[in-house]
C-alpha positions as CSV (number, residue, x, y, z in Angstrom):
1,M,153.9,103.7,192.5
2,A,152.7,107.1,191.3
3,R,149.0,107.8,191.6
4,K,147.1,108.8,188.6
5,R,145.4,112.1,189.0
6,K,141.9,112.7,187.8
7,P,141.6,115.5,185.2
8,P,140.5,118.7,186.8
9,V,136.8,119.6,186.8
10,P,136.1,122.1,184.0
11,T,134.9,125.5,185.3
12,L,133.0,128.1,183.4
13,E,134.2,131.7,183.8
14,V,131.2,133.9,184.0
15,P,131.1,137.6,184.7
16,P,129.4,138.7,187.9
17,N,125.7,139.4,187.7
18,A,125.4,137.5,184.4
19,T,121.9,136.5,183.4
20,L,121.0,132.9,182.7
21,R,120.8,133.7,179.0
22,Q,124.4,135.0,179.1
23,I,125.6,132.0,181.0
24,Y,124.0,129.6,178.5
25,T,125.5,131.6,175.6
26,I,129.0,131.3,177.2
27,Y,128.5,127.6,177.8
28,R,127.4,126.9,174.2
29,K,130.5,128.6,172.9
30,T,132.8,126.4,175.1
31,F,130.9,123.1,174.5
32,S,132.8,121.0,171.9
33,A,132.2,118.0,169.8
34,A,134.4,116.0,172.2
35,D,132.1,116.9,175.0
36,L,129.1,115.7,173.1
37,Q,130.8,112.4,172.1
38,K,130.8,111.0,175.6
39,Y,126.9,111.2,175.6
40,T,126.5,109.6,172.2
41,K,128.4,106.3,172.8
42,I,126.3,103.2,172.2
43,E,126.4,101.1,175.3
44,P,125.2,97.5,175.7
45,T,121.5,97.4,176.8
46,V,119.0,94.9,178.1
47,P,116.1,93.9,175.8
48,M,112.8,95.4,176.9
49,A,111.2,91.9,176.8
50,K,113.6,90.7,179.5
51,V,113.0,93.7,181.7
52,L,109.3,93.2,181.5
53,A,109.6,89.5,182.2
54,D,111.7,90.2,185.3
55,M,109.2,92.8,186.5
56,E,106.3,90.3,186.0
57,K,108.2,87.7,188.1
58,V,108.7,90.1,190.9
59,L,105.0,91.2,190.7
60,E,103.9,87.5,190.9
61,Q,106.2,86.9,193.9
62,E,104.9,90.0,195.7
63,N,101.2,89.0,195.0
64,R,101.9,85.5,196.4
65,K,103.4,87.0,199.6
66,R,100.3,89.2,200.1
67,K,97.9,86.3,199.6
68,K,99.5,84.3,202.4
């Protein structure tokens, strides 16, 4: 069975001795809407109330251990 190859890691062609400002300018020109799309996906999340409840349980357990 043929193995699927991962897409190559994108590289940024920068002239030698380029300043940070020049590098950022080059990167901004190459950055596309498709690149941004992978950071704007809405993913399922855990409600904050559940996270806080879990943290309080752990804190109570740790406090009980310390008291013993």
